[in-house]
N, C-alpha and C positions, 0 to 999 in steps of 0.2 A: 439700725434698730430693726429688729425683726418684727414684721406685722403679720400676724397670722391671718390667713384668708379663710373665708367660709369653706367648709369642706365641699359642698356641692359645686361651687364655682370652679374650684381647682379641678375637680373631676371633669367638669364640662370642658375646660381648656385642654385638659389632657385627652379627653375623648375627641375633641375637634381635630387636634393634630394627628392623633392616631387614625381617626376616621379618614382624613385626606390621604394618608399613606396607604391605607387599605383599599380605598377606591381606585388609587393609581394602579395598584397591583391587579385589582380586579379588572380594570379597563384593559390592561395589557393582555390579560388572559382572554378577554373577549374580542381581540383582534385589533386593538389600537396599537400595534407594534410600530416601532420606528420604520422609516422609509427603506433603509438599507435592508432591514429584515424582510420587509414585504417584497423588495426586488429579488432577494434570494429565493423567496418562496415562489415567485412567478416564474423564475428561470427553471425551477424544478418541475412545474406543472406543464410547461410547453411540450416537452418530449412525450409526456404521457398522452396528450391529445394527438400527436403525430402517430404514436404507436397504435392508437385506436383506429385512425384513418387507414393505416396500412393493413391492419387486421381486417377491417371491413372490406377493403379491396381484395385481399387474398380470399376471404370468405365468398365474395361475389364471384370471383374467377373460379373457385372450386365448385360452386353451385352451377355455374354455366357449364363447366366441363362435365359434371355429373349429368346435367340435362342432355348435353350432346351425346354422351355415351349411352344414356337411356334411350334417346331417340334413335340412335344408330342401331342399337340392339333390337328395338322394336321393328325398324324397317327390315333388318336382316331376317328377323323371324317371319315377317310377312312374306318376304321374298322366298324363303325356304318352304313355307307352308302353302303358298299360292303362286308357284312359278308361272302358271299359265294365265293367271288373272292379273294382267298388267294394269288394268284400270284401277284395281284395288291397291296394288303396290304403288303406283304413281300418286294416288290420292294420299297415302301415308307419307310418302317422301315429301311432297309439296307442302302438306299441312305442317310437318315438323320443321321444314326449312323456313317457311313463312313465320312460324311462331318463334323460333330461336333467333332469327335474324331481325325480328321486330319489323317485318315487312307487312304490306297490306294484301298482296296477292302474288301468285306465281304461275308459271306455265312451263310445259315441256314440249319441245318441237322436234320432229324427226326430219333429218336432212336426207334427201334422195339423190343428191348430186346436182340438182338444179333448183329445187324449191324446198321451203320449210313447210311442214305439215303440223298443225296443232293437234296434239294427241292427248293432252291432259291439262287441266287448269285447277286453280284453287282460289276461290273468292274473287275471281275476275268478273268484271261487269258483264252481265249476260249478253247484252247487245254487242259488245266488243268481242266476246268469245265466239258468238255466232258469226260475226263478220269474218273472223280469222278461220273458222272451220269451213265456211262456205267454199273457199278456194285456196289452193296452195299459195304461199307467199314467196315471191322472188325478190330477195332483199336488194334495196338500193345501196350503192357503195358508201353513201354517207350515213345510212341508218345504223343503229346499234348492231343489228344482225349482219348487215353488210360488212361492217368493220370487223366483226367477229370472224366471218368467213374469210375475209381478206388477210387478216393477221394471224388467224388461228389462235388468238388469245382472248382472254376475258375482256369485256368492255363494261366500264363503270361510268355512267353519266349522272353527275350530281343533279342537274336540272335539265330534263328533257325538253322543257318549253324554251330553254335558252340555247338548245343545240342547233347546229346548222341544218340538220335534216328537218327540224320543225320549221325553221325560218324559210326553208325552200319548199315547204308544204308537201313533204313526202307523205303520201296518203296513209301508210300504216303508222308512221310516227304521229301524224295529226290525229288519227283515230285513237291511238294509245293515250294521248294527252287529253283530247277533248271528249272522247267517248268513254275511255277506260279510266280516266282520272289519274294516270301515272305521271309522276314528276321525276323521282329518282329511280333509276333502273340499273340492274346488274344482269349481264348476260354471260353465262359461263359455257364454254364449249364442252361437249360430251365426246370423249375419245374412246375408241376401242382399238387398242394398240396405236397405230398411226393413222387410223381411219376416223374421220369425223362422222358421227352418227346423228348429231342433233345439238340442241342448245337447251340450257336450263336457265330460266330467267325468274327474277323476283323484283318487285317494285314497291315503291312507297307513294302515297298520295300527297306527301309534302316534300319539300326540298330538304333532305337530310341524308347526306352520303353515308354509305355503309362503312363500318370500321374494318380494319384488316382482319380482325377475328371473325367478323360476320362473313366476309368474303371467303375466308378459309372454310367456314361452315358450309356455305353454299357450294363450294367446290367439292367438299366431301359428299354432299347429297347428290350432286351431279354424277359423281363416280358411282354411287349406289344405283342411280337410275340406269347407268350403262350396264351394271351387273344384272339388273332386272331385265333389260332388253336382251342381253346376251343369253340369260337363262331361258327366256321365252323362245328365242331363236333355237337354242339347243334342244329344248323340249319339243318344238315343232319338228325339227330334224329327226329326233328320236322317234316321234310318232310316225313320221313318214317312213323312216327306215323299218319300223316295226310292221307297218302296213305292207311295205314291200316284201319284208321277210315272210309275213303271213301268206301273202300271195304266192311267193316262191315255194313255201312249204306246201301250199295247196296244189300248186302245179307239180311239185315233186311227188306228192302223194298220188295225184292223178296219173302221172307218168308211171309210178310204181304199180298202180292198179292195172294200167294198160300192159306193162311188162308182165305182171303176174298173170293177166288174162292171156297174153301171148304165149306164156310158158305152160300154164296149167289148164287154160281153157281150150287149147288146141283139140285135145281128145274129146273134152266135154262138148265143145261146139260142134264137132263132127257128129257126135251122137245126137245132139239136139237138132241139128239141121237135117240129118239123114232120116231121123225118126218119122218126119212127116211124109216124105215120098215112100218110105217103106210101109207106113200105115196105108197110104193110098194103093200101093201094090197089093197089099193083103186084102184090102176092101174090094178092089177091082177083081182080084183073082176069085174071091168068094162069090162075087156077083156073076162072073163068067161061068162058074160051075153051076150056079142055080139056073142060069138061062139055058145051059146045055142039058140040064136035067128035066127041062120041060118036055112035055109030049104034045106035039113034036117040039124039038129043040128050037129055042129062040136064037137063031144064029146071028141076026142083026145086032141084038143087044149084047150077045156074047162077044161079037167082034168089036163093038165099042168098048167093052170092058177090057178086052185084050189090048186094044190100042192105048187105053189109059195106063195099063201096066207098063207098056213099052215107054210111054212118055214119062212116067214116074221113075222108071229105071234110069232113063237119061238124066232126069233131074237129080237123082241121087248121085250119079256120077259127076254132075256139074257142081254139086255141093263141095266136093273135094277141090275142084278147080277154084271155086269162089273163095274157100277158106285159105288156100295156098296164096291166092292173089291178095287177100285181105292182109295177111301177115307178111307179105313181101313188099315189093316196090309199090309206092302209093298210086301212081298213075298207069300202072301196067294194065294193058288190055282195055283202055278207055276208048269209047267210040260215041258218035252221035246217037242219042236215044230219044224216041218219041214217047213221052211220059204217058199220053193217053193210051197208046198201044200197049205199053208195059202194064198199066193198071188193068186194062181189059183182059190181057193175057193171064194175069194172076187170078182174077175172078173166074175166068173160064177154067183154069186148072184146078181150082178149089170148088167147082160147082157142086160135086157130089157131097163134099163135106158141109157146104152151106145148106144143101137140101136135107141131109141127114139131121142137121140141128135146127131145121125149120126156120132158117134165117132168110129174110127177104132183103134183097139188095136194091139200092137206089143209086144210080150213077149220074153225076153231073160233070161232064168234061167240056171245058171251053174249047171251041174249035180253033184250029190253026195256032196252037201253042208252039213256041220255038223249041228246038231240041235242047237237050242238056248233054254235056260231055260226062260220060261215066262208064263204069263197068256194069254191063247189063245183068250178069248173074248176081252180083252183089246187091244191086238196087232191087232186083226181083225178090231176093231173099228178105230184104227189108219189108217190102209190102206183104209178102207171104206171112212174115212174123206178125205184122200189125193186124192182118185179117184174122189169123188164128187167135191172137189175143182178144180181138173183138168177139169171136165166137165163144171163147172161154168165159168172157165177161157176161155174155147173155145166156149161158147155159143154165144158170140158176133160176132164170125167170120161169115161173109156172104159168103166168098169164101175161097178157099184153103182147104187143107186137115186137118180135125180135128183128129190128131193122138195122141193116148195115148200110151206111151212106159213104160213098167215095166221091170226092170232088177234086177237080184239078182246075187251077186258074192262075192268072198272072199275079205276081207278088211284087209290087213296085215296078220299076222299069226293066230291071235285068235279072229277074228271078221268077221261079215257078213254085207254087205251093200245092201240095197234094195232101188232102185231109181224109183220114179214116175215122168215122164216127160210129159209135155203137149206142145201143139203148139199154145198156146194163146198169148195174148199181152205181157206177161212177168210181172215182178215185178218191181215196182219203187225202184231204188237203195237206195233212201233216207228212205224207209220204211223197208228195210231188217232187221235192228237191232231191230225193235219193233214189227214185225209182229207176233212173238210168245208170246207177252205179253197178259195178260188177258184183255178182253173187248176192244181189238183193232181190228177193222174190216174195210174192204173196201166195204162190201156189204150193200146195203140200208136196208135190213131186217136182217142183221147178228147181232149176239150177241157178236162176238169177243171171242168165247170160244173154237171153234173147234181146232185151232192150239195150243192154250194154253193147252188144255186137252191132245192133242197128245204129246206135249213136256213133260208134267208132266208124262204121261204113260211111254214114252221112258226113261226118266231119272230115274223113279222108277225101270226100267229094266237095269239100269247102262249103258245106251246107249246114243246116241246123235241124235238129229234131226236138220237138217240144210236145208237152201234154197239158191239157186244160179241161175243166169240167164242161159238160154239154148241158143244154137246157131242153126239156125240164129234167132230164136225167141222162146218165151215160158219160162217156169220155170222148175226147177228140185228140187224136195224135196227128200232128202236122209235120210234114217234111218240106223244107224250103231248100231248093237247089238253084245254083246260078244258072241262068239261061244262056243259050247261044253257044256257038262254036268259036274257037280261037280266031281272032281277026274279024269276027262278024258281030261282036257286041256293040 
């Protein structure tokens, strides 16, 4: 018999059953899957985590490589831009090596064949660095540097405080640990071809060995340090060669000037040197005629004037001999010469010229000076030229004393100095360096050969000719000649 139920209750029972079914489905959707399904899902998720780890490792290695390349490029740029500034180059190399290797400090040492010299540091304890710089380091055979030198290979010590060198109280090792705070150290040899030039070291203040990749990085920076050292050496050699070349060029230029003077100045120097005795002959001849025209004739003065003519004519003849000897064999015709006698003779021969130009002479000659070996005529021409130059320098003075001073004295142990000083306007300081060059003159009618020939003569006598300002005005020309005769110095 069918009993009808109330409609609402039927609906509730239907809703209850259906509700349970829907909740079960909903629960599965929210993650309450059977265990087998969950295991399958876990096995799929594991490879994904591994892939992420591998990707992170590759990314880290890529970043490290890029950092190394960037650091290497920076160091090479510094090396190329500042090849002579090794301190700056080493600072960049050490800073990058310490940073990329996660070290605490670093140092570069130069090997001289016996000792290591500290030449650069980075973040090293100041007291330890000062200790190392104070004196070269002769490595003990058990120390890190000693092992590097013995094996010629890199030395990696994970714990320096547990090393034999520390237990044996090796002073540098003890200082490194107790003063520098170094525990893990890496020393890399620096090679130039097959020659050991130094060591490149980095260290940590905790016990943490360097990885193979970090050791490779340190080796690369050590190689760059060698490049910097070699560039500095090559640059120094280039500068030295350049200086030598410049010196050679200057010597060649000077030799060229001398040869040019030898070829072109022969005739000019003859005219220059002969002009003075010819002028003396003309002056003395005119004086002789005036004395003879006196009523009655002044025969004594005329005779003196004629004697000066004869002397100047001999001097003109001697000029040719002097020039021929000057451009010939260097020591031809050399003899012992009394410099005091030579200076007095020059002043005596130029007495009339000095008188005509109202020049007062003052002579200070040291007694008993040793002789010099030289060509009398050539040295005489030098002093004649210097006296005439002094007369010309004072000719423009309208007032004041025209004073010519001649001094002769010892110069050191084995030389004699003769100075000719005037009271003229003086020498332009800017022309001091070139006034002895050939064909350089300040005189309107000058040839620029007088002082050049004088210098050539004095240098042929192994002496020196120099010029300097006088006080309070004027110029001083000084001739220094080696004293004594062969075998008597």
